[in-house]
Rosetta silent file (secondary structure, phi, psi, omega in degrees, C-alpha in Angstrom):
SEQUENCE: MATATNRESRWLFPGRRAGQPLRSDTLSALVHGLGVPATASRAAAIRQHVLDLPAPIVATALGYHQVTTARFAAESGTTWANYVTRRGK
SCORE:     score description
SCORE:     0.000 S_00000001
   1 L     0.000  143.092  176.324   99.067 -112.837   10.002 S_00000001
   2 L   -89.399  147.750  177.317   96.206 -111.897    7.804 S_00000001
   3 L  -109.673  167.877 -178.617   93.991 -108.993    8.762 S_00000001
   4 L   -61.964  -33.131 -177.404   90.295 -108.500    8.103 S_00000001
   5 L   -84.548  -21.565 -178.546   91.017 -105.928    5.400 S_00000001
   6 L  -146.447   84.777 -174.582   93.739 -107.908    3.659 S_00000001
   7 L   -65.606  -19.614 -178.615   93.547 -111.644    4.312 S_00000001
   8 L   -88.369  -10.118 -177.240   96.489 -112.388    2.011 S_00000001
   9 L   -73.886  140.448  176.097   98.927 -110.089    3.840 S_00000001
  10 L   -90.288   -2.016 -178.094  101.605 -111.680    5.994 S_00000001
  11 L   -96.730  139.028  174.758  101.872 -108.464    8.039 S_00000001
  12 L   -67.104  -38.570  178.134   99.864 -107.802   11.185 S_00000001
  13 L  -121.990   82.493 -178.953   99.941 -104.097   10.284 S_00000001
  14 E   -66.660  145.005  179.913  100.153 -103.904    6.485 S_00000001
  15 L   -88.615 -174.045 -179.918  101.327 -100.625    5.009 S_00000001
  16 L   -76.786  -25.826  178.254  100.009  -98.612    2.122 S_00000001
  17 L   -86.618  134.536 -177.973  102.589 -100.105   -0.243 S_00000001
  18 L   -56.269  130.595  176.543  101.768 -103.613   -1.410 S_00000001
  19 L    78.452    6.128 -177.961  103.728 -106.267    0.453 S_00000001
  20 L  -117.551  147.519  177.302  105.185 -103.827    2.975 S_00000001
  21 E   -77.203  165.747  174.307  104.429 -103.402    6.685 S_00000001
  22 L   -63.095  138.587 -179.710  103.138 -100.194    8.211 S_00000001
  23 L   -64.227  144.844 -176.353  106.046  -97.842    8.909 S_00000001
  24 H   -61.514  -37.584  179.884  107.174  -97.827   12.532 S_00000001
  25 H   -69.760  -32.661  176.740  106.738  -94.059   12.909 S_00000001
  26 H   -68.618  -44.992  178.452  103.183  -94.293   11.527 S_00000001
  27 H   -63.368  -40.394  178.621  102.331  -97.141   13.887 S_00000001
  28 H   -60.284  -42.953  179.532  103.898  -95.243   16.792 S_00000001
  29 H   -65.205  -39.317  178.593  101.732  -92.193   16.054 S_00000001
  30 H   -65.523  -43.393  179.858   98.599  -94.341   15.885 S_00000001
  31 H   -65.661  -42.640  178.270   99.406  -96.064   19.176 S_00000001
  32 H   -61.935  -38.788  178.386  100.217  -92.746   20.827 S_00000001
  33 H   -62.589  -24.946  177.377   96.927  -91.375   19.561 S_00000001
  34 L   -85.216   -3.981  178.036   95.165  -94.174   21.440 S_00000001
  35 L    90.047   13.649  178.777   96.870  -93.078   24.654 S_00000001
  36 L   -90.895  121.139  179.621   99.349  -95.963   24.927 S_00000001
  37 L   -77.048   95.450 -173.258  102.740  -94.756   26.222 S_00000001
  38 H   -60.757  -41.650 -178.188  105.005  -96.617   23.780 S_00000001
  39 H   -65.018  -46.074  178.828  108.302  -95.710   25.465 S_00000001
  40 H   -65.011  -37.636  179.220  107.135  -96.813   28.901 S_00000001
  41 H   -65.958  -41.461  178.745  105.623  -99.969   27.425 S_00000001
  42 H   -63.720  -43.778  179.227  108.865 -100.834   25.631 S_00000001
  43 H   -63.282  -40.633  178.649  110.888 -100.307   28.820 S_00000001
  44 H   -64.263  -38.868  178.836  108.471 -102.495   30.782 S_00000001
  45 H   -65.746  -41.812  178.747  108.765 -105.247   28.195 S_00000001
  46 H   -65.751  -40.311  177.278  112.577 -105.156   28.342 S_00000001
  47 H   -59.797  -38.207  177.948  112.469 -105.257   32.146 S_00000001
  48 H   -67.814  -40.450  178.627  110.341 -108.381   31.924 S_00000001
  49 H   -61.035  -42.379 -177.674  112.762 -109.970   29.450 S_00000001
  50 H   -72.617  -13.752  171.861  115.764 -109.389   31.732 S_00000001
  51 H   -77.400  -26.711 -177.354  113.890 -111.136   34.533 S_00000001
  52 H   -95.114  -25.791 -175.727  113.605 -114.211   32.304 S_00000001
  53 L  -138.059  157.030  174.946  117.009 -114.098   30.559 S_00000001
  54 L   -62.428  144.603 -176.832  120.480 -112.693   31.236 S_00000001
  55 H   -54.394  -42.719 -179.896  120.847 -109.050   30.150 S_00000001
  56 H   -62.644  -33.206  178.511  123.561 -109.734   27.490 S_00000001
  57 H   -70.033  -41.521  177.184  121.307 -112.260   25.773 S_00000001
  58 H   -62.627  -42.492  179.675  118.395 -109.813   25.772 S_00000001
  59 H   -59.520  -46.869 -179.317  120.685 -107.100   24.395 S_00000001
  60 H   -65.114  -43.809 -177.103  121.838 -109.306   21.526 S_00000001
  61 H   -66.179  -36.147 -175.197  118.352 -110.572   20.719 S_00000001
  62 H  -101.549   -4.574  178.536  116.738 -107.118   20.683 S_00000001
  63 L    79.153   26.504  177.179  119.640 -105.093   19.300 S_00000001
  64 L   -99.933  161.328  174.426  120.246 -103.039   22.450 S_00000001
  65 L   -74.606  145.473 -177.594  123.593 -102.200   24.027 S_00000001
  66 H   -62.283  -30.023  178.119  124.501 -104.490   26.928 S_00000001
  67 H   -64.598  -38.233 -179.960  124.855 -101.506   29.263 S_00000001
  68 H   -64.361  -48.661 -178.906  121.236 -100.584   28.591 S_00000001
  69 H   -70.649  -29.870  175.992  119.882 -104.042   29.358 S_00000001
  70 H   -65.578  -38.032  177.582  122.194 -104.338   32.397 S_00000001
  71 H   -65.381  -44.105  176.782  120.676 -101.089   33.716 S_00000001
  72 H   -61.551  -38.797  179.083  117.163 -102.435   33.161 S_00000001
  73 H   -63.762  -44.013  179.278  118.187 -105.646   34.936 S_00000001
  74 H   -63.560  -41.300  178.724  119.516 -103.717   37.926 S_00000001
  75 H   -65.690  -29.067 -178.685  116.341 -101.624   38.075 S_00000001
  76 H   -85.133  -10.151 -179.436  114.274 -104.819   37.952 S_00000001
  77 L    72.263   31.706 -177.663  116.215 -106.425   40.789 S_00000001
  78 L   -68.516  157.896  178.942  117.128 -109.430   38.699 S_00000001
  79 L  -106.727   16.890 -177.876  119.324 -112.228   40.013 S_00000001
  80 H   -80.766    0.515 -176.380  121.053 -112.922   36.697 S_00000001
  81 H   -58.976  -33.309 -178.953  124.228 -111.053   37.710 S_00000001
  82 H  -100.838   21.259 -175.986  125.945 -114.302   38.645 S_00000001
  83 H   -55.571  -49.858 -177.355  124.597 -116.289   35.696 S_00000001
  84 H   -63.629  -42.582  179.770  127.982 -117.032   34.138 S_00000001
  85 H   -61.915  -47.053 -179.426  129.508 -118.008   37.473 S_00000001
  86 H   -66.991  -36.231 -176.406  126.621 -120.330   38.313 S_00000001
  87 H   -64.121  -34.780 -178.070  126.545 -121.791   34.813 S_00000001
  88 L   -74.679  -11.538 -177.157  130.159 -122.975   35.086 S_00000001
  89 L   -89.742    0.000    0.000  129.491 -125.003   38.237 S_00000001
């Protein structure tokens, strides 16, 4: 996506180096400075994903360990626990 300051950039948050995105730690500090709880927001997003998809698929897609996404799924009360069993029928 192009931004107002750099219409040719393919990055939503372009960095200071040409052709590079804003560093994740820099973006995190900016978001935190605005009062957005990044850790809680990330956890909420993963919980929503495990409601829509089985936890192992979410883990693979996002690069998380399957135990982590399984815990989020359990906390979310998801019904994907029997996904494989149901899929085979």
